[in-house]
C-alpha positions, 0 to 999 in steps of 0.5 A: 453505465452506472458502476455499483460501489457498495461497501467500497471507496466512493468514486470521483469527488470530494476534497483532494487535499490530504489530511494533516492528521495522517493515518487515523480513523475518521472518528479519531480525526474529529476527536483530534481536530483541536490537538495542535501538531498531532501527526502534522505532515511537516517536521516540527523542528527547523532544519529537519526532524530530530530523531531518537537515537535507537538504543540510547533512550530510556524505555518505560517500565515493563519487561526488559527490552533488548535491541533497538528502540524508537521513542520513549512512550508507555505503549510498546509496539514492535517493528519487524524488518528484514535487517539481515535478510537476503537481496534488497531486504536490508536496504528496504529495512533501513528505509522503512525504519527511517520512515517509521522514525519520521512518522513517530516524529511527525505525530507529536506527543505520541505515547509509543516505544517502538521495539525494532526487531530483525525478521531476517527474511524467513518464517523462522527468524520472523517467528522468533522476532515476534516471540521476542517482541511479545515477551518484551510487552509489544501490544501490536506488531508492525511488519514484517515485509515478506509473505514468508515472514508474515506466515511465520509471525501470524500463528505466534501473534494470534496465539498471544492475541497480539494483532499484526499490521504487515507490509505484504501484498500477498493475500494468502497470508492475511487472516483475522488479526493479521492485517495487510497494509500492502497494495493488493492487486484486487483493489487495483484491478477493481479501481481501474476497471471501474473507471473503464466501465464508467467511461463506456468500455464494454470488453476487456482482455489481458496480457499477463505473465505466468509469475505468481503476481500474474496469477493474482492479477488474472484472478483479480481481472476476472473478478473485477470484469464480472463485477463491473459488467465488462465482457472478458474477451481473452486472457493471454499468459506469457513467460517472462521475456517471451510475450510475442505470442500473447501480443499477437493473439490479442492483436488478432482479436483487437477489434473485439476489445476496447480495453486491455489489462497489462498489470506488468511493471516498467520493464515489460509493459512498455515492450508490450505496448510497443509490440501492439503498436507495431501490429497496428493495434489502435491504442487510442481506441483500445485503452491500456489499463495498468496497475500500481506498479505503473506509478513509477517515474520511468512510466510517466515519461514513456510515450509508448504507454501514453493514454494508458490508465493506472490506479494509485494513491494520489501522487502528491501525498507520496511526493510530500513524504519523499521530500521530507524523507530526502531532507532528513536522510539524504536519499530517495525512499522506496514506495514501500517505506511509506507503509511503515510511516502509515503504520506508525502514525496509525498506531500512535493515532489509535493510542491517542483516540481509542485508549485501552481499546486501541488495538482491539480487532473491532477498532482495527477493522473500523468500516469507516477506515483510516486516512493517511496523509501519504497513501490516502484512505484505507481500511482492514477487512475482517479476513486481513485484506484491505480496501484502499481509496485509489485515484486513477491517472493517465500516462501522458509522456511527462507528468501523469494526468489525474483522471479521477481523484481518490475518494475521501470516504468509503461508501456503505460503511 
């Protein structure tokens, strides 16, 4: 079967080395090819990068700035993070601010001042943070993280004609001028089902939770199955912790399917796989298909998921980023932190390459997209969602095996 891929990332092929220029447009990549050290992927100072001390550096002439800042450039960009939010918000905010600092340092001779604002974890606090940043001259808002925060920021930013590059993966808060950098389930399902179709698979089933994520995953499965010509045999939903009936229903029909979409994460997917094996489902014939949440060390070594495929940016990019992050901050970065790195390098690259047009919507939605040294190829769509160039990996019980490399360019651009 030939899998059509118009307007999406090209499938397997192309170079596998990551760009040393980070997340900048391919047109900008050519323009900056001779600029030594621009967005280099190694620290520019021996012994680790020297980061600006937030709040102690002078800021460029313009409206008065309050709170923390990173950098001293002439172009102001806001970074909205849930520094006082609930749950894991503050810890995530700290990691993402560290990653933003790393990106700013890696892009030598950048012209940015980053205004760090507390989005607080709610729509109201995020809206106030956006208003403050805009009043202080922010030309672009990076963040916030959570969907509710993005919902609060969007109307404020759009009224001021200030674009937003947010970290959420909830497509319901995307809009023209409010672009999501998070990893969207639609693209993940498309990539892994495209790979299954190209490998000769013809039918698919799904075992999916009744969560909000599960609702998005089921919709993505149905769309991708239709796009790549896979017969959707059945979709079984389950309440968290009660997947036995869903597993039994799929096991009873396993002779009619040759791949099974299990989008759930490391805490649930192995249990589903183990239960399927216990009911004599041949997971050598029925290919397990996961999502980006399988890109986790606890999945890599799980023998119950061995043979399953999952989509992800090429793992080496994040591994290199994580190594530099550990050297600088003495801790492991969460995957989400890499989005802050990408967003800052993207902003710095557009300032460098696009001049006064740097954050216009036509520039941000360049159909050729951008290339990140950490997370690979991506582009923003006019409706605020994104497309990503993802690799496909196989779980082996040890290190994942690369099935299909990430593309290096979008087709149909």
